[in-house]
N, CA, C, O and the ligand as a Tripos MOL2 file, in Angstrom:
@<TRIPOS>MOLECULE
protein
  245   243    62     0     0
PROTEIN
NO_CHARGES

@<TRIPOS>ATOM
      1 N           0.8190   -1.2060    0.0700 N.3       1 MET1
      2 CA         -0.0870    0.0730    0.0990 C.3       1 MET1
      3 C           0.9220    1.1590    0.0380 C.2       1 MET1
      4 O           1.9620    1.1420    0.6970 O.2       1 MET1
      5 N           0.5260    2.2310   -0.8900 N.am      2 THR2
      6 CA          1.2930    3.3790   -1.0080 C.3       2 THR2
      7 C           0.3300    4.5050   -0.6550 C.2       2 THR2
      8 O          -0.7740    4.5190   -1.1980 O.2       2 THR2
      9 N           0.6570    5.4090    0.1790 N.am      3 TYR3
     10 CA         -0.1940    6.6670    0.4250 C.3       3 TYR3
     11 C           0.4490    7.7350   -0.4080 C.2       3 TYR3
     12 O           1.6680    7.8940   -0.4840 O.2       3 TYR3
     13 N          -0.4480    8.4520   -1.0250 N.am      4 THR4
     14 CA         -0.0680    9.7580   -1.7910 C.3       4 THR4
     15 C          -0.8410   10.9020   -1.4350 C.2       4 THR4
     16 O          -1.9950   10.7570   -1.0320 O.2       4 THR4
     17 N          -0.2780   12.1040   -1.5510 N.am      5 LEU5
     18 CA         -0.9960   13.3080   -1.3850 C.3       5 LEU5
     19 C          -0.5410   14.3810   -2.3370 C.2       5 LEU5
     20 O           0.5690   14.9080   -2.2650 O.2       5 LEU5
     21 N          -1.4760   14.6840   -3.2520 N.am      6 ALA6
     22 CA         -1.0860   15.6090   -4.3110 C.3       6 ALA6
     23 C          -1.1780   17.0380   -3.6440 C.2       6 ALA6
     24 O          -2.1420   17.4340   -2.9890 O.2       6 ALA6
     25 N          -0.0680   17.7250   -3.9010 N.am      7 CYS7
     26 CA          0.0160   19.1650   -3.3120 C.3       7 CYS7
     27 C          -1.1750   19.9640   -3.8310 C.2       7 CYS7
     28 O          -1.8060   20.7290   -3.1020 O.2       7 CYS7
     29 N          -1.4260   19.7810   -4.9740 N.am      8 LYS8
     30 CA         -2.5300   20.6920   -5.6710 C.3       8 LYS8
     31 C          -3.8120   20.4020   -5.0950 C.2       8 LYS8
     32 O          -4.6920   21.2420   -5.2780 O.2       8 LYS8
     33 N          -4.1150   19.2500   -4.3540 N.am      9 ASP9
     34 CA         -5.3910   18.8500   -3.8400 C.3       9 ASP9
     35 C          -5.4710   19.6960   -2.5620 C.2       9 ASP9
     36 O          -6.5910   19.8160   -2.0670 O.2       9 ASP9
     37 N          -4.4780   20.2720   -1.9860 N.am     10 THR10
     38 CA         -4.5310   21.1020   -0.8120 C.3      10 THR10
     39 C          -4.6230   22.5090   -1.1760 C.2      10 THR10
     40 O          -4.5320   23.3460   -0.2770 O.2      10 THR10
     41 N          -4.7920   22.8710   -2.3830 N.am     11 GLY11
     42 CA         -5.1760   24.3010   -2.8060 C.3      11 GLY11
     43 C          -4.1180   25.0060   -3.3560 C.2      11 GLY11
     44 O          -4.2540   26.2220   -3.4940 O.2      11 GLY11
     45 N          -2.8940   24.3660   -3.7580 N.am     12 THR12
     46 CA         -1.7530   25.1150   -4.3400 C.3      12 THR12
     47 C          -1.7510   24.7960   -5.7600 C.2      12 THR12
     48 O          -2.4920   23.8820   -6.1200 O.2      12 THR12
     49 N          -1.0960   25.3530   -6.5560 N.am     13 ASP13
     50 CA         -0.8900   25.1450   -8.0700 C.3      13 ASP13
     51 C           0.5000   24.4670   -8.2750 C.2      13 ASP13
     52 O           1.3700   24.9520   -8.9980 O.2      13 ASP13
     53 N           0.6350   23.2960   -7.5720 N.am     14 CYS14
     54 CA          1.9870   22.6680   -7.4530 C.3      14 CYS14
     55 C           1.9480   21.2490   -7.8430 C.2      14 CYS14
     56 O           1.1060   20.5310   -7.3030 O.2      14 CYS14
     57 N           2.8530   20.6990   -8.8210 N.am     15 PRO15
     58 CA          2.6590   19.3380   -9.2080 C.3      15 PRO15
     59 C           3.1200   18.2520   -8.3340 C.2      15 PRO15
     60 O           2.9590   17.0620   -8.6050 O.2      15 PRO15
     61 N           3.7260   18.7170   -7.2240 N.am     16 TYR16
     62 CA          4.3720   17.6900   -6.2760 C.3      16 TYR16
     63 C           3.4000   16.6820   -5.6680 C.2      16 TYR16
     64 O           2.2720   17.0160   -5.3060 O.2      16 TYR16
     65 N           3.8760   15.4200   -5.5650 N.am     17 VAL17
     66 CA          3.0850   14.5130   -4.9070 C.3      17 VAL17
     67 C           3.8010   13.7290   -3.8790 C.2      17 VAL17
     68 O           4.7390   12.9990   -4.1980 O.2      17 VAL17
     69 N           3.3890   13.8520   -2.6330 N.am     18 ALA18
     70 CA          4.0780   13.1630   -1.5970 C.3      18 ALA18
     71 C           3.6730   11.7590   -1.5190 C.2      18 ALA18
     72 O           2.5200   11.4010   -1.7590 O.2      18 ALA18
     73 N           4.6940   10.8970   -1.1560 N.am     19 ARG19
     74 CA          4.3540    9.4790   -1.1810 C.3      19 ARG19
     75 C           5.0150    8.8830    0.1830 C.2      19 ARG19
     76 O           6.0450    9.3290    0.6890 O.2      19 ARG19
     77 N           4.3320    7.9220    0.6320 N.am     20 GLY20
     78 CA          4.8850    6.8990    1.7910 C.3      20 GLY20
     79 C           4.1850    5.6860    1.7490 C.2      20 GLY20
     80 O           3.0670    5.5200    1.2630 O.2      20 GLY20
     81 N           5.0460    4.6770    2.3930 N.am     21 GLU21
     82 CA          4.4480    3.3450    2.6850 C.3      21 GLU21
     83 C           3.4320    3.3810    3.7920 C.2      21 GLU21
     84 O           2.5990    2.4830    3.9200 O.2      21 GLU21
     85 N           3.5110    4.5380    4.6830 N.am     22 THR22
     86 CA          2.5410    4.6550    5.7350 C.3      22 THR22
     87 C           2.0390    6.1010    5.6860 C.2      22 THR22
     88 O           2.6170    6.9810    5.0480 O.2      22 THR22
     89 N           0.9150    6.2890    6.4090 N.am     23 LYS23
     90 CA          0.4760    7.7200    6.3250 C.3      23 LYS23
     91 C           1.4420    8.6490    7.0760 C.2      23 LYS23
     92 O           1.5170    9.8430    6.7870 O.2      23 LYS23
     93 N           2.1360    8.1180    7.9860 N.am     24 GLU24
     94 CA          3.1310    8.9770    8.7990 C.3      24 GLU24
     95 C           4.1720    9.3430    7.9100 C.2      24 GLU24
     96 O           4.4640   10.5370    7.8400 O.2      24 GLU24
     97 N           4.9150    8.3330    7.0670 N.am     25 GLU25
     98 CA          5.8330    8.4430    6.3360 C.3      25 GLU25
     99 C           5.5070    9.4300    5.1790 C.2      25 GLU25
    100 O           6.3720   10.2120    4.7840 O.2      25 GLU25
    101 N           4.3470    9.3990    4.6740 N.am     26 MET26
    102 CA          3.8570   10.2210    3.6380 C.3      26 MET26
    103 C           3.7070   11.5980    4.0890 C.2      26 MET26
    104 O           4.0740   12.5110    3.3500 O.2      26 MET26
    105 N           3.1790   11.8430    5.2850 N.am     27 MET27
    106 CA          2.9830   13.1750    5.9650 C.3      27 MET27
    107 C           4.3270   13.7340    6.2060 C.2      27 MET27
    108 O           4.4700   14.9510    6.0930 O.2      27 MET27
    109 N           5.3180   12.9950    6.5220 N.am     28 GLU28
    110 CA          6.6530   13.6380    6.7480 C.3      28 GLU28
    111 C           7.1110   14.1820    5.4170 C.2      28 GLU28
    112 O           7.5770   15.3200    5.3520 O.2      28 GLU28
    113 N           7.0010   13.4460    4.4030 N.am     29 ASP29
    114 CA          7.3080   13.9780    3.0730 C.3      29 ASP29
    115 C           6.5540   15.2690    2.6640 C.2      29 ASP29
    116 O           7.0990   16.2870    2.2380 O.2      29 ASP29
    117 N           5.3530   15.1040    2.8350 N.am     30 ALA30
    118 CA          4.3920   16.4130    2.5760 C.3      30 ALA30
    119 C           4.6470   17.5390    3.4770 C.2      30 ALA30
    120 O           4.5050   18.6900    3.0640 O.2      30 ALA30
    121 N           5.0150   17.2890    4.6840 N.am     31 VAL31
    122 CA          5.2850   18.5490    5.4920 C.3      31 VAL31
    123 C           6.7370   19.1160    5.1890 C.2      31 VAL31
    124 O           6.9270   20.3280    5.2820 O.2      31 VAL31
    125 N           7.6860   18.3200    4.8550 N.am     32 LYS32
    126 CA          8.9460   18.7360    4.3890 C.3      32 LYS32
    127 C           8.7780   19.4920    3.2380 C.2      32 LYS32
    128 O           9.3910   20.5530    3.1210 O.2      32 LYS32
    129 N           7.9930   19.0710    2.3290 N.am     33 HIS33
    130 CA          7.9080   19.7280    0.9530 C.3      33 HIS33
    131 C           7.1820   21.0890    1.1510 C.2      33 HIS33
    132 O           7.6630   22.0930    0.6260 O.2      33 HIS33
    133 N           6.1770   21.1520    1.8020 N.am     34 VAL34
    134 CA          5.3320   22.4360    1.9880 C.3      34 VAL34
    135 C           6.1850   23.3760    2.7110 C.2      34 VAL34
    136 O           6.1840   24.5570    2.3630 O.2      34 VAL34
    137 N           6.9690   22.9440    3.7560 N.am     35 LYS35
    138 CA          7.7730   23.8870    4.4140 C.3      35 LYS35
    139 C           8.9250   24.4230    3.5900 C.2      35 LYS35
    140 O           9.2600   25.6040    3.6790 O.2      35 LYS35
    141 N           9.5160   23.5850    2.8090 N.am     36 GLU36
    142 CA         10.6670   24.0690    2.0230 C.3      36 GLU36
    143 C          10.4110   24.7430    0.6670 C.2      36 GLU36
    144 O          11.1410   25.6150    0.1950 O.2      36 GLU36
    145 N           9.1900   24.2050    0.0280 N.am     37 THR37
    146 CA          8.7500   24.9470   -1.1260 C.3      37 THR37
    147 C           7.8190   26.0810   -0.9670 C.2      37 THR37
    148 O           7.9220   27.1020   -1.6460 O.2      37 THR37
    149 N           6.8470   25.8880   -0.0060 N.am     38 HIS38
    150 CA          5.8360   26.8070    0.1300 C.3      38 HIS38
    151 C           6.0810   27.7840    1.3000 C.2      38 HIS38
    152 O           5.4170   28.8170    1.3900 O.2      38 HIS38
    153 N           7.0560   27.4500    2.2140 N.am     39 GLY39
    154 CA          7.3130   28.3990    3.3300 C.3      39 GLY39
    155 C           6.1760   28.1980    4.4090 C.2      39 GLY39
    156 O           5.9230   29.1530    5.1430 O.2      39 GLY39
    157 N           5.4780   27.0240    4.5530 N.am     40 TYR40
    158 CA          4.4360   26.8860    5.5040 C.3      40 TYR40
    159 C           5.1270   26.8510    6.8990 C.2      40 TYR40
    160 O           6.2670   26.4090    7.0450 O.2      40 TYR40
    161 N           4.4630   27.2830    7.7850 N.am     41 THR41
    162 CA          4.8340   27.1870    9.2150 C.3      41 THR41
    163 C           4.0400   26.0340    9.7580 C.2      41 THR41
    164 O           3.0340   25.5920    9.2030 O.2      41 THR41
    165 N           4.6000   25.5280   10.9830 N.am     42 ASP42
    166 CA          3.8440   24.3740   11.6980 C.3      42 ASP42
    167 C           2.4340   24.9050   12.0270 C.2      42 ASP42
    168 O           1.4750   24.1340   11.9830 O.2      42 ASP42
    169 N           2.2760   26.2690   12.3720 N.am     43 GLU43
    170 CA          0.8610   26.7510   12.7120 C.3      43 GLU43
    171 C           0.0210   26.4780   11.4380 C.2      43 GLU43
    172 O          -1.0250   25.8360   11.5280 O.2      43 GLU43
    173 N           0.4330   26.9220   10.3460 N.am     44 GLN44
    174 CA         -0.4260   26.7020    9.1010 C.3      44 GLN44
    175 C          -0.7540   25.2680    8.9150 C.2      44 GLN44
    176 O          -1.8940   24.8760    8.6690 O.2      44 GLN44
    177 N           0.3470   24.4470    9.0460 N.am     45 ILE45
    178 CA          0.0810   22.8840    8.7500 C.3      45 ILE45
    179 C          -0.8570   22.3970    9.7130 C.2      45 ILE45
    180 O          -1.7480   21.6210    9.3670 O.2      45 ILE45
    181 N          -0.7190   22.8240   10.9990 N.am     46 ASN46
    182 CA         -1.6070   22.1420   11.9600 C.3      46 ASN46
    183 C          -3.0180   22.8760   12.1870 C.2      46 ASN46
    184 O          -3.8260   22.5090   13.0400 O.2      46 ASN46
    185 N          -3.2110   23.9640   11.3120 N.am     47 ASP47
    186 CA         -4.4430   24.4450   11.3050 C.3      47 ASP47
    187 C          -5.6230   23.4370   10.9340 C.2      47 ASP47
    188 O          -5.5460   22.7390    9.9220 O.2      47 ASP47
    189 N          -6.6580   23.3930   11.7510 N.am     48 PRO48
    190 CA         -7.6870   22.4050   11.4750 C.3      48 PRO48
    191 C          -8.2980   22.4530   10.0680 C.2      48 PRO48
    192 O          -8.6780   21.4000    9.5560 O.2      48 PRO48
    193 N          -8.4140   23.6180    9.4170 N.am     49 LYS49
    194 CA         -8.8510   23.6050    8.0500 C.3      49 LYS49
    195 C          -7.7810   22.8940    7.1020 C.2      49 LYS49
    196 O          -8.1090   22.1140    6.2080 O.2      49 LYS49
    197 N          -6.6670   23.1970    7.3510 N.am     50 MET50
    198 CA         -5.7570   22.5750    6.5130 C.3      50 MET50
    199 C          -5.5880   21.1210    6.7380 C.2      50 MET50
    200 O          -5.3490   20.3650    5.7960 O.2      50 MET50
    201 N          -5.7100   20.6970    7.9870 N.am     51 GLN51
    202 CA         -5.8130   19.2610    8.2710 C.3      51 GLN51
    203 C          -6.9090   18.5900    7.7660 C.2      51 GLN51
    204 O          -6.7910   17.3970    7.4880 O.2      51 GLN51
    205 N          -8.0750   19.2310    7.5830 N.am     52 GLU52
    206 CA         -9.2790   18.6600    6.9480 C.3      52 GLU52
    207 C          -9.0060   18.4810    5.4180 C.2      52 GLU52
    208 O          -9.2810   17.4240    4.8500 O.2      52 GLU52
    209 N          -8.4190   19.6230    4.7300 N.am     53 LYS53
    210 CA         -8.0460   19.4340    3.2960 C.3      53 LYS53
    211 C          -7.1340   18.3020    3.1070 C.2      53 LYS53
    212 O          -7.3250   17.5000    2.1930 O.2      53 LYS53
    213 N          -6.0330   18.1830    4.0240 N.am     54 VAL54
    214 CA         -5.0770   17.2370    3.8370 C.3      54 VAL54
    215 C          -5.8480   15.6880    3.8400 C.2      54 VAL54
    216 O          -5.6900   14.8440    2.9580 O.2      54 VAL54
    217 N          -6.6330   15.5540    4.9380 N.am     55 LYS55
    218 CA         -7.1490   14.3050    5.1050 C.3      55 LYS55
    219 C          -8.0830   13.9580    3.9340 C.2      55 LYS55
    220 O          -8.0840   12.8000    3.5150 O.2      55 LYS55
    221 N          -8.8470   14.8520    3.4020 N.am     56 ALA56
    222 CA         -9.6260   14.6640    2.2310 C.3      56 ALA56
    223 C          -8.8460   14.1960    0.9520 C.2      56 ALA56
    224 O          -9.3020   13.4020    0.1290 O.2      56 ALA56
    225 N          -7.6290   14.7820    0.8930 N.am     57 ALA57
    226 CA         -6.7880   14.6520   -0.3440 C.3      57 ALA57
    227 C          -5.9050   13.3830   -0.2310 C.2      57 ALA57
    228 O          -5.2930   13.0300   -1.2390 O.2      57 ALA57
    229 N          -5.7860   12.6500    0.9470 N.am     58 ILE58
    230 CA         -4.9970   11.4420    0.8870 C.3      58 ILE58
    231 C          -5.4090   10.3280    0.1730 C.2      58 ILE58
    232 O          -6.5270    9.8520    0.3700 O.2      58 ILE58
    233 N          -4.5140    9.7810   -0.7610 N.am     59 LYS59
    234 CA         -5.1160    8.5690   -1.5940 C.3      59 LYS59
    235 C          -4.2900    7.3820   -1.2190 C.2      59 LYS59
    236 O          -3.1070    7.4600   -0.8900 O.2      59 LYS59
    237 N          -5.0160    6.2290   -1.2900 N.am     60 GLU60
    238 CA         -4.3070    4.9260   -1.1110 C.3      60 GLU60
    239 C          -4.2910    4.2990   -2.3580 C.2      60 GLU60
    240 O          -5.3120    4.1800   -3.0350 O.2      60 GLU60
    241 N          -3.0230    3.8270   -2.7550 N.am     61 GLU61
    242 CA         -2.8770    3.0690   -3.9220 C.3      61 GLU61
    243 C          -2.5050    1.6410   -3.7730 C.2      61 GLU61
    244 O          -2.3650    0.9320   -4.7690 O.2      61 GLU61
    245 ZN          3.8450   21.9080   -3.3850 Zn       62 ZN62
@<TRIPOS>BOND
     1     1     2 1
     2     2     3 1
     3     3     4 2
     4     3     5 am
     5     5     6 1
     6     6     7 1
     7     7     8 2
     8     7     9 am
     9     9    10 1
    10    10    11 1
    11    11    12 2
    12    11    13 am
    13    13    14 1
    14    14    15 1
    15    15    16 2
    16    15    17 am
    17    17    18 1
    18    18    19 1
    19    19    20 2
    20    19    21 am
    21    21    22 1
    22    22    23 1
    23    23    24 2
    24    23    25 am
    25    25    26 1
    26    26    27 1
    27    27    28 2
    28    27    29 am
    29    29    30 1
    30    30    31 1
    31    31    32 2
    32    31    33 am
    33    33    34 1
    34    34    35 1
    35    35    36 2
    36    35    37 am
    37    37    38 1
    38    38    39 1
    39    39    40 2
    40    39    41 am
    41    41    42 1
    42    42    43 1
    43    43    44 2
    44    43    45 am
    45    45    46 1
    46    46    47 1
    47    47    48 2
    48    47    49 am
    49    49    50 1
    50    50    51 1
    51    51    52 2
    52    51    53 am
    53    53    54 1
    54    54    55 1
    55    55    56 2
    56    55    57 am
    57    57    58 1
    58    58    59 1
    59    59    60 2
    60    59    61 am
    61    61    62 1
    62    62    63 1
    63    63    64 2
    64    63    65 am
    65    65    66 1
    66    66    67 1
    67    67    68 2
    68    67    69 am
    69    69    70 1
    70    70    71 1
    71    71    72 2
    72    71    73 am
    73    73    74 1
    74    74    75 1
    75    75    76 2
    76    75    77 am
    77    77    78 1
    78    78    79 1
    79    79    80 2
    80    79    81 am
    81    81    82 1
    82    82    83 1
    83    83    84 2
    84    83    85 am
    85    85    86 1
    86    86    87 1
    87    87    88 2
    88    87    89 am
    89    89    90 1
    90    90    91 1
    91    91    92 2
    92    91    93 am
    93    93    94 1
    94    94    95 1
    95    95    96 2
    96    95    97 am
    97    97    98 1
    98    98    99 1
    99    99   100 2
   100    99   101 am
   101   101   102 1
   102   102   103 1
   103   103   104 2
   104   103   105 am
   105   105   106 1
   106   106   107 1
   107   107   108 2
   108   107   109 am
   109   109   110 1
   110   110   111 1
   111   111   112 2
   112   111   113 am
   113   113   114 1
   114   114   115 1
   115   115   116 2
   116   115   117 am
   117   117   118 1
   118   118   119 1
   119   119   120 2
   120   119   121 am
   121   121   122 1
   122   122   123 1
   123   123   124 2
   124   123   125 am
   125   125   126 1
   126   126   127 1
   127   127   128 2
   128   127   129 am
   129   129   130 1
   130   130   131 1
   131   131   132 2
   132   131   133 am
   133   133   134 1
   134   134   135 1
   135   135   136 2
   136   135   137 am
   137   137   138 1
   138   138   139 1
   139   139   140 2
   140   139   141 am
   141   141   142 1
   142   142   143 1
   143   143   144 2
   144   143   145 am
   145   145   146 1
   146   146   147 1
   147   147   148 2
   148   147   149 am
   149   149   150 1
   150   150   151 1
   151   151   152 2
   152   151   153 am
   153   153   154 1
   154   154   155 1
   155   155   156 2
   156   155   157 am
   157   157   158 1
   158   158   159 1
   159   159   160 2
   160   159   161 am
   161   161   162 1
   162   162   163 1
   163   163   164 2
   164   163   165 am
   165   165   166 1
   166   166   167 1
   167   167   168 2
   168   167   169 am
   169   169   170 1
   170   170   171 1
   171   171   172 2
   172   171   173 am
   173   173   174 1
   174   174   175 1
   175   175   176 2
   176   175   177 am
   177   177   178 1
   178   178   179 1
   179   179   180 2
   180   179   181 am
   181   181   182 1
   182   182   183 1
   183   183   184 2
   184   183   185 am
   185   185   186 1
   186   186   187 1
   187   187   188 2
   188   187   189 am
   189   189   190 1
   190   190   191 1
   191   191   192 2
   192   191   193 am
   193   193   194 1
   194   194   195 1
   195   195   196 2
   196   195   197 am
   197   197   198 1
   198   198   199 1
   199   199   200 2
   200   199   201 am
   201   201   202 1
   202   202   203 1
   203   203   204 2
   204   203   205 am
   205   205   206 1
   206   206   207 1
   207   207   208 2
   208   207   209 am
   209   209   210 1
   210   210   211 1
   211   211   212 2
   212   211   213 am
   213   213   214 1
   214   214   215 1
   215   215   216 2
   216   215   217 am
   217   217   218 1
   218   218   219 1
   219   219   220 2
   220   219   221 am
   221   221   222 1
   222   222   223 1
   223   223   224 2
   224   223   225 am
   225   225   226 1
   226   226   227 1
   227   227   228 2
   228   227   229 am
   229   229   230 1
   230   230   231 1
   231   231   232 2
   232   231   233 am
   233   233   234 1
   234   234   235 1
   235   235   236 2
   236   235   237 am
   237   237   238 1
   238   238   239 1
   239   239   240 2
   240   239   241 am
   241   241   242 1
   242   242   243 1
   243   243   244 2
@<TRIPOS>SUBSTRUCTURE
     1 MET1         2 RESIDUE 1 A MET
     2 THR2         6 RESIDUE 1 A THR
     3 TYR3        10 RESIDUE 1 A TYR
     4 THR4        14 RESIDUE 1 A THR
     5 LEU5        18 RESIDUE 1 A LEU
     6 ALA6        22 RESIDUE 1 A ALA
     7 CYS7        26 RESIDUE 1 A CYS
     8 LYS8        30 RESIDUE 1 A LYS
     9 ASP9        34 RESIDUE 1 A ASP
    10 THR10       38 RESIDUE 1 A THR
    11 GLY11       42 RESIDUE 1 A GLY
    12 THR12       46 RESIDUE 1 A THR
    13 ASP13       50 RESIDUE 1 A ASP
    14 CYS14       54 RESIDUE 1 A CYS
    15 PRO15       58 RESIDUE 1 A PRO
    16 TYR16       62 RESIDUE 1 A TYR
    17 VAL17       66 RESIDUE 1 A VAL
    18 ALA18       70 RESIDUE 1 A ALA
    19 ARG19       74 RESIDUE 1 A ARG
    20 GLY20       78 RESIDUE 1 A GLY
    21 GLU21       82 RESIDUE 1 A GLU
    22 THR22       86 RESIDUE 1 A THR
    23 LYS23       90 RESIDUE 1 A LYS
    24 GLU24       94 RESIDUE 1 A GLU
    25 GLU25       98 RESIDUE 1 A GLU
    26 MET26      102 RESIDUE 1 A MET
    27 MET27      106 RESIDUE 1 A MET
    28 GLU28      110 RESIDUE 1 A GLU
    29 ASP29      114 RESIDUE 1 A ASP
    30 ALA30      118 RESIDUE 1 A ALA
    31 VAL31      122 RESIDUE 1 A VAL
    32 LYS32      126 RESIDUE 1 A LYS
    33 HIS33      130 RESIDUE 1 A HIS
    34 VAL34      134 RESIDUE 1 A VAL
    35 LYS35      138 RESIDUE 1 A LYS
    36 GLU36      142 RESIDUE 1 A GLU
    37 THR37      146 RESIDUE 1 A THR
    38 HIS38      150 RESIDUE 1 A HIS
    39 GLY39      154 RESIDUE 1 A GLY
    40 TYR40      158 RESIDUE 1 A TYR
    41 THR41      162 RESIDUE 1 A THR
    42 ASP42      166 RESIDUE 1 A ASP
    43 GLU43      170 RESIDUE 1 A GLU
    44 GLN44      174 RESIDUE 1 A GLN
    45 ILE45      178 RESIDUE 1 A ILE
    46 ASN46      182 RESIDUE 1 A ASN
    47 ASP47      186 RESIDUE 1 A ASP
    48 PRO48      190 RESIDUE 1 A PRO
    49 LYS49      194 RESIDUE 1 A LYS
    50 MET50      198 RESIDUE 1 A MET
    51 GLN51      202 RESIDUE 1 A GLN
    52 GLU52      206 RESIDUE 1 A GLU
    53 LYS53      210 RESIDUE 1 A LYS
    54 VAL54      214 RESIDUE 1 A VAL
    55 LYS55      218 RESIDUE 1 A LYS
    56 ALA56      222 RESIDUE 1 A ALA
    57 ALA57      226 RESIDUE 1 A ALA
    58 ILE58      230 RESIDUE 1 A ILE
    59 LYS59      234 RESIDUE 1 A LYS
    60 GLU60      238 RESIDUE 1 A GLU
    61 GLU61      242 RESIDUE 1 A GLU
    62 ZN62       245 GROUP 0 **** ****
């Protein structure tokens, strides 16, 4: 099982797709990406509205 999260599904115009064998691994990749590429802070990432968007955008392959 691979978990993926397309950056664009969280409201950006970005082609990046985070991947991981577990949700935790995939989230680590996603968090690293949005911090480095989009300059997100922990506060923005942990915002309940953002967390909801992220939850809805996670796909299992
Ligand atoms: Zn992105």
